[in-house]
C-alpha positions, 0 to 999 in steps of 0.5 A: 536248927537253921540248917535243918529248916533250910533242908526242909524248905528246899525239899518242900520247894522241890516237891511243890515244883515237881507236883506243879509239872506233873499236875499239868498232865494230870489236869489234862487227863481230868479234863478229858475224863469230863469232856463228854459231860454238858458244859454246866456239869464239867467243872462241877464233876472235876470239883467233886472228883478232886474233893473225893480225891482229897479225902482219899489222899489224906487216908493214903498219907496217914496210912503210909506214915505207919509203913514208910520205914519198912524196907520192903515198902521202900524198895517197892517204892524205889523200883516204882519211881525208877520204872515210872520215870524211865518209862516216860523218858524212854517213851519221850525219846522214842516219840511214843504216846505223844500223838493222842496221849489221853485217847484211852481215858476219853474212850473209857469216859464216853457215855458215862453219867455225872456220878460215874465220871466223878468217881473216875476223876477221883480214882484217876487223881488217887492214881496220880497221888501214888506217884507224888506221895512216893516221891514226897516220902523219898525226899522226906526220908532223906531229911534229918530228924526234926524235934517234933517227935514221931507220927505213927512210924514216921518223924513228925517233921518229915510227915508234915513235908509229905502232907504239904506236898500232897495238899500242894498237888491238889491245889496245883491241879485245881488252880495252877494247872493251866499255867503249867500247861502253858509253861510245858507248851513253851518248854516241852522238855520240862515234862521229860525233866519232871520224870527224870527227877522222879527217877532220880528221887527213886534212886534216893529212895533206893539209897535209903533202902540200902542203908536200912538197918535190916539191909546195911549194904550202905552205912546207916548215916550215909543218906543223911550225910553231907556227901550224898546230900551234895550229890543228890541236890547237885544232880537234881539241879543239873537235871532241872537246868538241862530241862529248862535250857533244852531247845524247844523243838516240839511245838505241840508236845502237850496237844 
């Protein structure tokens, strides 16, 4: 039981850290969307948008609990996470999209009223939620089953990890994004690191897909075994350390 709690705790801490790094860029996008509004309406629009996104995210979480173990969904999720992570890594290495990364959002939001802006903020955060929910599901599905029974088509303990990760994402966007923006300004390599972790989580979901009983390319118990667990967390820690200690040679990566 203690080992299960430790695995669940580590997975949740990793997910919260990943949510924090991704929330910095997400918060910048939300700020840009609301930039055209009067000062007294900016904060209100972001708050309302996050409240709407909170409802949308809960609906998405409950829906995905019923389809998380469908191998086709797992395969699509793995492909999407790999695409998302590798796209940002390649763009970061080539230096593309860094000068004005949110110019498109600013142009689209300009001239819109208060409630259309609130709706755009909510939809933008829902788009961010897809990334984080898929990453959370990928992490959770690799965990051992809990004694909490099933919720929909998903183990209850795994669903709680996904749920807490989703809630953490919104809380971090609302309250801690400024700190993460400052952290990324000091250590710009962490943004690429976050997306490298997203891609590696995509690999984890691909392994889970290949071990699905309907695919059976890998042994069904392999994603939950000691060998793969050590490989996954070892590589994840290595990626995190490389990102943390990478030289900060981009002074204005987040500007």
